[in-house]
Backbone as CSV, one residue per row, in Angstrom:
resi,resn,N_x,N_y,N_z,CA_x,CA_y,CA_z,C_x,C_y,C_z
1,MET,-185.930,95.129,-69.406,-186.611,94.948,-68.470,-186.415,95.269,-66.919
2,LYS,-186.977,95.800,-66.119,-186.709,96.097,-64.672,-187.086,94.856,-63.911
3,PRO,-186.140,94.261,-62.948,-186.279,93.371,-62.116,-187.179,93.864,-61.032
4,HIS,-187.984,92.846,-60.332,-188.805,93.240,-58.904,-187.925,93.329,-58.064
5,VAL,-187.909,94.789,-57.310,-186.981,94.890,-56.322,-187.764,95.040,-54.956
6,ILE,-187.041,94.117,-54.098,-187.665,93.918,-52.731,-186.704,94.589,-51.800
7,CYS,-186.942,95.556,-51.067,-186.151,96.031,-49.904,-186.286,95.259,-48.854
8,HIS,-185.414,94.392,-48.413,-185.402,93.387,-47.263,-184.546,93.932,-46.209
9,MET,-184.961,94.120,-45.045,-184.266,94.676,-43.829,-184.758,94.042,-42.458
10,VAL,-183.866,94.260,-41.379,-184.294,93.822,-40.167,-184.041,95.101,-39.429
11,ALA,-184.942,95.682,-38.425,-184.919,96.739,-37.888,-185.401,96.819,-36.235
12,SER,-185.159,97.699,-35.528,-185.649,97.672,-34.083,-186.788,98.459,-34.290
13,VAL,-187.433,98.263,-32.995,-188.928,99.024,-33.164,-188.901,100.471,-33.744
14,ASP,-187.695,101.063,-33.247,-187.611,102.395,-33.853,-186.925,102.758,-35.092
15,GLY,-187.004,101.719,-35.941,-186.314,101.856,-37.293,-185.059,101.759,-37.555
16,ARG,-184.345,101.409,-36.484,-182.771,101.415,-36.784,-182.256,100.058,-37.040
17,THR,-181.039,100.052,-37.658,-180.470,98.848,-38.154,-179.203,98.622,-37.639
18,TRP,-178.647,99.327,-36.857,-177.235,99.078,-36.184,-177.376,98.082,-35.227
19,GLN,-177.180,96.998,-35.303,-177.515,95.833,-34.360,-176.706,96.067,-33.096
20,SER,-175.396,96.528,-33.085,-174.575,96.524,-31.862,-175.167,97.339,-30.937
21,ARG,-175.986,98.620,-31.224,-176.402,99.517,-30.421,-177.701,99.226,-29.898
22,GLN,-178.355,98.250,-30.322,-179.962,97.967,-30.040,-179.899,97.168,-28.492
23,ARG,-181.027,97.502,-27.773,-181.087,96.877,-26.443,-182.473,96.266,-26.312
24,PRO,-182.891,95.209,-25.719,-181.696,94.354,-25.304,-180.907,93.732,-26.646
25,ALA,-179.905,93.082,-26.112,-178.922,92.572,-27.268,-179.662,91.988,-28.323
26,ARG,-179.439,92.026,-29.464,-180.034,91.257,-30.603,-179.736,89.820,-30.527
27,GLU,-178.701,89.358,-30.096,-178.694,87.881,-29.778,-179.650,87.244,-29.091
28,LYS,-180.344,87.916,-28.149,-181.440,87.367,-27.329,-182.730,87.448,-28.152
29,SER,-182.905,88.427,-28.978,-184.188,88.469,-29.734,-184.266,87.620,-31.043
30,GLY,-182.823,87.362,-31.377,-182.684,86.646,-32.726,-182.634,87.556,-33.698
31,ASN,-182.074,86.950,-34.838,-181.885,87.693,-36.065,-182.400,87.119,-37.402
32,PRO,-183.574,87.269,-37.804,-184.333,86.440,-38.683,-183.996,86.788,-40.142
33,PHE,-182.805,87.733,-40.461,-182.361,88.257,-41.769,-182.245,87.058,-42.714
34,GLU,-181.289,86.088,-42.268,-180.906,85.312,-43.398,-182.050,84.098,-43.661
35,THR,-182.730,83.615,-42.568,-184.121,83.008,-42.992,-184.891,83.584,-43.793
36,LEU,-185.315,84.862,-43.563,-186.290,85.423,-44.567,-185.547,85.689,-45.745
37,HIS,-184.449,86.103,-45.897,-183.764,86.356,-47.175,-184.059,85.057,-48.032
38,GLU,-183.727,83.942,-47.562,-183.895,82.760,-48.344,-185.356,82.402,-48.725
39,LYS,-186.296,82.767,-47.863,-187.539,82.578,-48.274,-188.044,83.543,-49.525
40,LEU,-187.384,84.664,-49.528,-187.833,85.654,-50.667,-187.414,85.292,-52.068
41,GLU,-186.318,84.230,-52.105,-185.867,83.845,-53.238,-185.655,84.749,-54.538
42,GLY,-184.541,85.393,-54.101,-184.009,86.521,-54.884,-182.952,85.901,-55.958
43,ASP,-182.913,86.261,-57.077,-181.809,85.997,-58.082,-180.538,86.658,-57.685
44,ALA,-180.807,87.756,-56.907,-179.372,88.386,-56.439,-179.655,89.320,-55.376
45,TRP,-178.855,89.862,-54.556,-179.047,90.899,-53.583,-178.002,91.984,-53.843
46,LEU,-178.291,93.033,-53.273,-177.651,94.242,-53.678,-177.333,95.138,-52.312
47,VAL,-176.183,95.459,-52.035,-175.742,96.376,-50.965,-174.974,97.662,-51.465
48,GLY,-175.007,98.693,-50.537,-174.086,99.804,-50.965,-172.769,99.607,-50.521
49,ARG,-171.863,100.595,-50.898,-170.494,100.478,-50.674,-169.956,100.364,-49.207
50,VAL,-170.520,101.067,-48.226,-170.234,100.989,-46.890,-170.669,99.439,-46.389
51,THR,-171.709,98.984,-46.728,-171.933,97.631,-46.378,-171.060,96.604,-47.174
52,GLY,-170.798,96.825,-48.419,-169.919,95.934,-49.103,-168.678,96.074,-48.625
53,ARG,-168.016,97.037,-48.139,-166.686,96.964,-47.659,-166.520,96.204,-46.301
54,GLU,-167.430,95.780,-45.638,-167.409,94.782,-44.511,-167.106,93.487,-44.941
55,PHE,-167.337,93.402,-46.184,-166.969,91.612,-46.776,-165.575,91.874,-47.152
56,ALA,-164.914,92.863,-47.557,-163.739,92.965,-48.172,-162.602,92.303,-47.280
57,ARG,-161.591,91.733,-47.925,-160.372,91.238,-47.119,-158.999,91.908,-47.301
58,LYS,-159.150,93.026,-48.097,-157.886,93.939,-48.371,-158.181,95.250,-47.979
59,ASP,-157.198,96.064,-47.572,-157.501,97.565,-47.287,-157.285,98.364,-48.676
60,ALA,-156.541,97.822,-49.526,-156.267,98.453,-50.897,-155.764,97.808,-51.655
61,TYR,-155.588,97.893,-53.213,-154.995,97.478,-54.206,-153.569,98.046,-54.156
62,PRO,-152.558,97.289,-54.647,-151.201,97.894,-54.949,-151.487,99.242,-56.078
63,VAL,-150.693,100.113,-55.585,-150.693,101.202,-56.687,-149.718,101.071,-57.617
64,LYS,-150.389,100.752,-58.777,-149.486,100.740,-60.106,-150.163,100.958,-61.323
65,PRO,-149.504,101.386,-62.342,-150.318,101.698,-63.437,-151.018,100.311,-64.140
66,ALA,-151.938,100.350,-64.776,-152.540,99.364,-65.553,-151.769,98.882,-66.803
67,SER,-151.605,97.876,-67.093,-150.936,97.272,-68.255,-151.611,97.647,-69.640
68,GLN,-152.920,98.073,-69.606,-153.604,98.274,-70.707,-154.962,98.983,-70.271
69,THR,-155.618,99.586,-71.450,-156.759,100.289,-71.182,-157.862,99.338,-71.511
70,TYR,-158.900,99.587,-70.581,-160.067,98.510,-70.556,-161.231,99.307,-71.028
71,PRO,-162.110,98.497,-71.850,-163.356,99.204,-72.228,-164.342,99.261,-71.106
72,ARG,-165.268,100.424,-71.152,-166.139,100.629,-70.079,-167.330,99.873,-70.396
73,THR,-167.341,98.540,-70.448,-168.394,97.665,-70.688,-168.346,96.511,-69.681
74,PRO,-169.534,95.762,-69.618,-169.456,94.686,-68.567,-168.368,93.651,-68.575
75,TRP,-167.915,93.249,-67.530,-167.176,92.101,-67.579,-167.511,91.163,-66.610
76,ILE,-167.937,89.945,-66.868,-168.449,88.955,-66.102,-167.573,87.727,-65.965
77,ALA,-166.966,87.587,-64.733,-166.090,86.531,-64.629,-166.873,84.978,-64.781
78,ARG,-167.983,84.795,-64.273,-168.660,83.646,-64.550,-170.080,83.917,-64.450
79,ARG,-170.842,83.043,-65.138,-172.535,83.190,-65.506,-173.134,82.292,-64.853
80,ASP,-172.556,81.305,-64.156,-173.326,80.138,-63.771,-173.885,80.164,-62.369
81,ALA,-174.049,81.362,-61.880,-174.144,81.436,-60.491,-175.792,81.207,-60.152
82,GLY,-176.108,80.661,-58.913,-177.470,80.596,-58.461,-178.100,81.859,-58.031
83,ALA,-177.131,82.877,-57.453,-177.354,83.985,-57.098,-176.258,84.831,-57.009
84,TRP,-176.415,86.190,-57.197,-175.156,87.192,-57.209,-175.303,88.188,-56.143
85,GLY,-174.118,88.569,-55.714,-173.846,89.592,-54.693,-173.493,90.883,-55.479
86,ILE,-174.386,91.960,-55.561,-174.372,93.050,-56.225,-173.780,94.172,-55.243
87,VAL,-172.671,94.810,-55.537,-172.279,95.951,-54.583,-172.025,97.049,-55.393
88,LEU,-172.585,98.271,-54.734,-172.292,99.652,-55.431,-170.917,100.182,-55.096
89,ASP,-170.397,100.503,-55.960,-168.950,101.020,-55.607,-168.492,102.126,-56.639
90,ALA,-169.226,103.102,-56.734,-169.179,104.091,-57.955,-167.814,104.518,-58.357
91,ARG,-166.957,104.677,-57.320,-165.689,105.288,-57.564,-164.524,104.153,-57.218
92,GLY,-164.931,102.934,-57.030,-163.834,101.932,-57.119,-163.107,101.949,-55.850
93,LYS,-163.629,101.943,-54.638,-162.955,102.202,-53.458,-162.670,100.844,-52.678
94,ILE,-163.397,99.628,-53.017,-163.264,98.519,-52.271,-162.099,97.776,-52.907
95,ALA,-161.213,97.030,-52.072,-160.342,95.983,-52.424,-160.746,94.727,-51.918
96,TRP,-161.119,93.870,-52.761,-161.943,92.668,-52.301,-161.086,91.551,-51.622
97,GLY,-159.997,91.026,-52.260,-159.289,89.827,-51.834,-160.145,88.655,-51.852
98,ARG,-161.278,88.687,-52.581,-162.168,87.428,-52.699,-162.866,87.739,-53.996
99,SER,-163.786,86.559,-54.617,-164.362,86.844,-55.642,-165.922,86.391,-55.404
100,ASP,-166.345,85.945,-54.111,-167.596,85.664,-54.029,-167.829,85.895,-52.209
101,ILE,-169.061,86.110,-52.096,-169.464,86.312,-50.687,-170.625,85.163,-50.329
102,GLY,-170.137,84.303,-49.414,-171.082,83.099,-49.208,-171.402,82.258,-50.469
103,GLY,-170.570,82.198,-51.289,-170.698,81.377,-52.508,-171.409,82.079,-53.724
104,ASP,-171.805,83.202,-53.439,-172.525,84.130,-54.449,-171.300,85.114,-55.159
105,PRO,-171.231,85.059,-56.545,-169.970,85.703,-57.020,-170.361,87.256,-57.004
106,ILE,-169.452,87.960,-56.588,-169.377,89.550,-56.410,-169.522,90.282,-57.742
107,VAL,-170.518,90.941,-57.962,-170.576,91.947,-59.173,-170.294,93.233,-58.552
108,VAL,-169.426,94.199,-59.054,-169.293,95.384,-58.538,-169.803,96.436,-59.644
109,VAL,-170.653,97.444,-59.166,-171.414,98.493,-60.052,-170.387,99.785,-59.878
110,LEU,-170.022,100.143,-60.970,-169.021,101.280,-61.158,-169.495,102.317,-62.069
111,THR,-168.714,103.456,-61.799,-168.920,104.627,-62.856,-167.787,104.663,-63.738
112,GLU,-167.964,105.136,-64.976,-166.895,105.099,-65.877,-165.641,105.982,-65.634
113,GLN,-165.578,106.523,-64.632,-164.628,107.300,-63.997,-163.468,106.363,-63.507
114,VAL,-163.773,105.312,-63.207,-162.873,104.275,-62.359,-161.734,104.001,-63.131
115,PRO,-160.358,104.135,-62.414,-159.239,104.017,-63.473,-159.128,102.618,-63.887
116,ASP,-158.301,102.377,-65.005,-158.068,101.085,-65.312,-157.414,100.349,-64.470
117,ALA,-156.425,100.806,-63.545,-155.867,99.997,-62.642,-156.764,99.112,-61.696
118,HIS,-157.689,99.798,-61.267,-158.861,99.109,-60.516,-159.637,98.128,-61.312
119,LEU,-159.877,98.373,-62.449,-160.440,97.348,-63.310,-159.557,96.037,-63.415
120,GLU,-158.256,96.456,-63.499,-157.170,95.326,-63.787,-157.130,94.529,-62.570
121,ALA,-157.214,95.114,-61.300,-157.237,94.397,-60.049,-158.343,93.623,-59.908
122,LEU,-159.578,93.989,-60.308,-160.767,93.113,-60.118,-160.662,92.027,-61.197
123,ARG,-160.208,92.200,-62.344,-160.156,91.016,-63.362,-159.068,90.004,-62.594
124,GLY,-157.971,90.483,-62.104,-157.176,89.542,-61.394,-157.691,88.773,-60.345
125,GLU,-158.710,89.365,-59.693,-159.159,88.405,-58.496,-160.750,87.801,-59.111
126,GLY,-160.831,87.942,-60.278,-162.158,87.314,-60.709,-163.450,87.966,-60.234
127,VAL,-163.341,89.160,-60.036,-164.522,89.964,-59.404,-165.109,90.424,-60.794
128,SER,-166.407,90.237,-60.889,-167.172,90.886,-62.131,-167.441,92.305,-61.882
129,TYR,-167.575,93.119,-63.022,-168.040,94.410,-62.863,-168.772,94.981,-63.876
130,LEU,-169.539,95.845,-63.798,-170.284,96.470,-64.805,-170.420,98.206,-64.440
131,PHE,-170.692,98.836,-65.614,-170.992,100.349,-65.389,-172.360,100.864,-65.519
132,ALA,-172.869,101.892,-64.607,-174.032,102.301,-64.714,-174.074,104.179,-64.552
133,GLY,-173.344,104.547,-65.360,-173.074,105.803,-65.417,-171.736,106.543,-65.466
134,LYS,-171.512,107.572,-65.867,-170.213,108.255,-66.182,-169.664,108.721,-65.017
135,GLN,-170.354,109.540,-64.380,-169.845,110.359,-63.009,-170.451,109.734,-61.874
136,GLU,-171.975,109.539,-61.962,-172.813,109.225,-60.908,-173.649,107.994,-61.413
137,LEU,-173.998,107.143,-60.354,-174.532,105.880,-60.743,-176.227,106.293,-60.977
138,ASP,-176.513,105.668,-62.206,-177.804,105.673,-62.659,-178.376,104.442,-62.219
139,LEU,-179.306,104.410,-61.227,-180.101,103.064,-60.619,-180.913,102.571,-61.625
140,ALA,-181.771,103.403,-62.391,-182.598,102.855,-63.245,-181.962,102.090,-64.457
141,GLN,-180.917,102.691,-64.924,-180.018,102.098,-65.914,-179.443,100.680,-65.442
142,LEU,-179.110,100.755,-64.184,-178.425,99.535,-63.564,-179.179,98.377,-63.642
143,LEU,-180.582,98.757,-63.100,-181.498,97.493,-63.111,-181.774,96.858,-64.567
144,GLU,-181.782,97.877,-65.484,-181.941,97.307,-66.825,-180.774,96.387,-67.323
145,ILE,-179.522,96.794,-67.018,-178.257,96.035,-67.026,-178.231,94.782,-66.443
146,LEU,-178.591,94.771,-65.078,-178.733,93.549,-64.302,-179.605,92.441,-65.030
147,ASN,-180.575,92.914,-65.589,-181.698,91.965,-66.041,-181.071,91.431,-67.574
148,LYS,-180.362,92.392,-68.316,-179.956,91.985,-69.752,-178.728,91.306,-69.401
149,GLU,-177.898,91.649,-68.547,-176.433,90.824,-68.416,-176.561,89.480,-67.630
150,LEU,-177.516,89.457,-66.695,-177.472,88.538,-65.719,-178.763,87.793,-65.776
151,GLY,-179.668,88.311,-66.423,-181.089,87.588,-66.327,-181.703,87.919,-64.930
152,ILE,-181.274,88.942,-64.237,-182.024,88.830,-62.813,-183.388,89.291,-62.973
153,LYS,-184.308,88.782,-62.376,-185.690,89.288,-62.431,-186.122,89.665,-61.074
154,ARG,-185.487,89.142,-59.911,-186.042,89.419,-58.435,-184.774,89.746,-57.727
155,LEU,-184.711,90.995,-57.482,-183.381,91.605,-56.663,-183.618,92.010,-55.382
156,LEU,-183.049,91.559,-54.346,-183.182,92.009,-52.889,-182.319,93.074,-52.538
157,LEU,-182.699,94.090,-52.213,-182.092,95.398,-51.922,-181.980,95.259,-50.417
158,GLU,-180.676,95.151,-49.882,-180.373,94.945,-48.521,-179.495,95.785,-47.724
159,GLY,-179.515,97.090,-48.251,-178.988,98.188,-47.448,-177.407,98.510,-47.982
160,GLY,-176.851,99.263,-47.087,-177.234,99.980,-46.034,-178.477,101.108,-46.401
161,GLY,-178.813,102.005,-45.277,-179.885,102.957,-45.307,-179.844,103.701,-46.572
162,LYS,-178.433,104.289,-46.854,-178.468,105.278,-47.994,-178.564,104.568,-49.314
163,ALA,-178.121,103.429,-49.535,-178.312,102.683,-50.731,-180.144,102.444,-51.006
164,ASN,-180.527,101.971,-49.926,-181.983,101.705,-49.825,-182.670,103.083,-50.271
165,GLY,-182.316,104.288,-49.416,-183.040,105.431,-49.571,-182.918,105.955,-51.051
166,SER,-181.746,105.711,-51.846,-181.469,106.182,-53.049,-182.369,105.378,-54.133
167,PHE,-182.530,104.105,-53.815,-183.593,103.452,-54.692,-185.196,103.680,-54.615
168,LEU,-185.372,104.072,-53.249,-186.642,104.464,-52.949,-187.112,105.847,-53.447
169,ARG,-186.078,106.747,-53.383,-186.336,108.191,-54.036,-186.508,108.119,-55.390
170,ALA,-185.862,107.083,-56.079,-185.802,106.955,-57.629,-187.098,106.331,-58.044
171,GLY,-187.940,105.822,-57.149,-189.152,105.258,-57.406,-188.904,103.655,-57.726
172,LEU,-187.884,103.137,-57.450,-187.460,101.783,-57.849,-187.802,100.504,-57.034
173,VAL,-188.296,100.951,-55.918,-188.703,99.806,-55.017,-190.027,99.366,-55.008
174,ASP,-190.152,98.040,-55.445,-191.609,97.442,-55.745,-192.236,96.846,-54.371
175,GLU,-191.540,96.549,-53.488,-191.858,95.864,-52.401,-191.029,96.020,-51.191
176,ILE,-191.476,96.161,-49.927,-190.755,96.151,-48.726,-190.962,94.897,-47.814
177,SER,-189.765,94.134,-47.468,-189.917,93.139,-46.561,-189.074,93.737,-45.324
178,LEU,-189.968,93.708,-44.282,-189.224,94.529,-43.056,-189.577,93.532,-41.918
179,ALA,-188.621,92.987,-41.087,-188.741,92.179,-39.931,-188.365,93.187,-38.787
180,ILE,-189.367,93.329,-37.761,-189.277,94.241,-36.712,-188.952,93.483,-35.576
181,VAL,-187.798,93.543,-34.904,-187.340,92.872,-33.766,-187.571,93.545,-32.464
182,PRO,-187.852,92.764,-31.297,-188.252,93.608,-30.235,-186.896,94.258,-29.356
183,THR,-186.434,95.132,-30.007,-185.376,95.874,-29.341,-185.388,97.593,-29.877
184,VAL,-184.674,98.319,-29.147,-184.814,99.774,-29.280,-183.343,100.150,-29.406
185,ASP,-183.191,101.450,-30.115,-181.850,102.021,-30.066,-182.081,103.411,-29.316
186,GLY,-182.895,104.223,-29.804,-183.310,105.545,-28.880,-182.315,106.543,-28.842
187,ALA,-181.518,106.605,-29.859,-180.541,107.725,-29.844,-180.138,108.188,-31.207
188,LYS,-179.718,109.451,-31.222,-179.273,109.876,-32.713,-178.152,109.024,-33.452
189,GLY,-177.870,109.000,-34.517,-176.837,108.722,-35.178,-176.836,107.324,-35.827
190,ALA,-177.628,106.527,-35.375,-177.654,105.252,-35.954,-178.572,105.188,-37.403
191,PRO,-178.094,104.398,-38.277,-178.691,104.194,-39.530,-180.037,103.670,-39.548
192,HIS,-181.200,104.328,-40.468,-182.599,103.758,-40.599,-182.438,102.819,-41.639
193,VAL,-183.775,102.249,-41.915,-184.006,101.401,-42.990,-183.738,102.150,-44.233
194,PHE,-184.117,103.294,-44.292,-183.978,104.381,-45.407,-183.268,105.532,-44.932
195,ASP,-182.170,106.044,-45.528,-181.388,107.214,-45.285,-181.036,107.896,-46.428
196,SER,-180.730,109.083,-46.329,-180.170,109.900,-47.259,-178.634,110.357,-46.884
197,GLU,-178.013,111.023,-48.020,-176.627,111.574,-47.691,-176.572,112.760,-46.897
198,ALA,-177.720,113.600,-47.094,-177.638,114.702,-46.164,-179.160,114.998,-45.801
199,GLU,-179.458,115.789,-44.711,-180.671,116.034,-44.371,-181.821,116.490,-45.395
200,MET,-182.887,116.095,-45.511,-183.808,116.607,-46.431,-185.234,116.688,-45.873
201,ALA,-185.807,117.654,-46.494,-187.070,118.038,-46.071,-188.161,117.838,-46.919
202,GLY,-189.435,117.669,-46.863,-190.369,117.503,-47.784,-190.462,116.109,-48.525
203,PRO,-191.450,115.857,-49.442,-191.506,114.736,-50.115,-190.296,114.281,-50.770
204,THR,-189.788,113.055,-50.454,-188.375,112.488,-50.753,-188.572,111.257,-51.709
205,ALA,-189.827,110.803,-51.912,-189.783,109.574,-52.639,-191.397,109.454,-53.279
206,PRO,-191.373,109.121,-54.495,-192.480,109.233,-55.295,-193.647,107.948,-54.971
207,VAL,-193.533,107.591,-53.652,-194.378,106.424,-53.284,-195.914,107.077,-53.017
208,THR,-196.757,106.430,-53.767,-198.254,106.976,-53.801,-199.162,105.902,-53.095
209,GLY,-198.613,104.649,-52.658,-199.507,103.849,-51.856,-198.737,102.498,-51.359
210,MET,-199.175,101.961,-50.220,-198.432,100.768,-49.847,-199.584,100.087,-49.333
211,THR,-199.483,98.628,-49.785,-200.525,97.696,-49.418,-199.856,96.436,-48.698
212,LEU,-200.379,96.046,-47.529,-199.992,95.192,-46.808,-200.400,93.675,-47.406
213,LYS,-199.295,92.937,-47.828,-199.631,91.699,-48.299,-199.355,90.571,-47.454
214,GLU,-198.614,90.832,-46.430,-198.339,89.554,-45.536,-198.004,90.107,-44.241
215,CYS,-198.173,89.481,-43.218,-197.802,89.724,-41.745,-197.736,88.511,-40.916
216,GLN,-196.458,88.317,-40.424,-196.329,87.067,-39.642,-195.537,87.203,-38.202
217,MET,-196.028,86.577,-37.160,-195.337,86.643,-35.912,-194.068,85.521,-36.301
218,LEU,-192.959,86.003,-35.622,-191.702,85.097,-35.775,-191.363,84.807,-34.440
219,ASP,-190.428,83.878,-34.246,-189.960,83.471,-32.990,-189.313,84.757,-32.335
220,GLY,-189.362,84.670,-31.060,-188.859,85.858,-30.184,-189.438,87.191,-30.164
221,GLY,-190.592,87.120,-30.723,-191.543,88.339,-30.749,-191.349,89.241,-31.967
222,ALA,-190.649,88.669,-32.821,-190.466,89.642,-34.117,-191.698,89.485,-35.007
223,VAL,-191.694,90.352,-35.763,-192.998,90.660,-36.716,-192.401,90.777,-38.186
224,TRP,-192.925,90.097,-39.149,-192.331,90.175,-40.603,-193.540,90.859,-41.257
225,LEU,-193.165,91.961,-41.892,-194.329,92.759,-42.574,-193.747,92.816,-43.971
226,ARG,-194.751,92.623,-45.018,-194.511,92.713,-46.537,-195.406,93.635,-46.941
227,TYR,-194.930,94.579,-47.620,-195.731,95.652,-48.338,-195.531,95.650,-49.923
228,ASP,-196.510,95.796,-50.783,-196.213,96.009,-52.179,-196.312,97.629,-52.216
229,VAL,-195.284,98.163,-52.837,-195.242,99.557,-53.062,-195.618,100.226,-54.460
230,LYS,-196.529,101.148,-54.375,-196.782,101.679,-55.610,-196.196,103.255,-55.771
231,ASN,-195.543,103.287,-57.010,-194.862,104.546,-57.178,-195.421,105.447,-58.299
232,GLY,-195.467,106.721,-58.194,-196.230,107.603,-58.996,-195.364,107.808,-60.387
């Protein structure tokens, strides 16, 4: 069973998400992300590797061989969480130094090519992990695994833009929750709500319809938009 996937983001008027570049400074316009995140009542939230690395407390794990070979099956350190923090890290690049983010246990999504030494380091820190593909991540498979292993029915997809874009192009986004704050970026290079690894032309997502389900004015002149997404 696939969880209901809500892409939840905060962006400037020109669709950019790099807060430090936006003017006026976001501090003046407010940041409604966490408040709206709570209102969406997700069972888990998911971010990509670049965003996930921002939460890491180590630069790297010690380079040493693993003491044994580990099966490429899910390893869940604890199952009693109120919510989960899911991080895409296909090649096992993030060294955590922690087992939770804001109280939400970390679950790392890997490919089967990740070495045993990395799995051993994750286990040593109590960081859960699962696999969704041999060489590349299979996002549709991942959603099925999250539901089966953790009972996740409502997943908040929260960036960065490349992770969001990958789910969108795979036809896996069911809803978009977008808060637009009264700021602008106005220059090249900043990430958008939906991005790709390389420049792409033509139709890139199987979206066949979007229906506005809610629109709210927020403090500081921000607007919260919620759209149901129909995928072909």
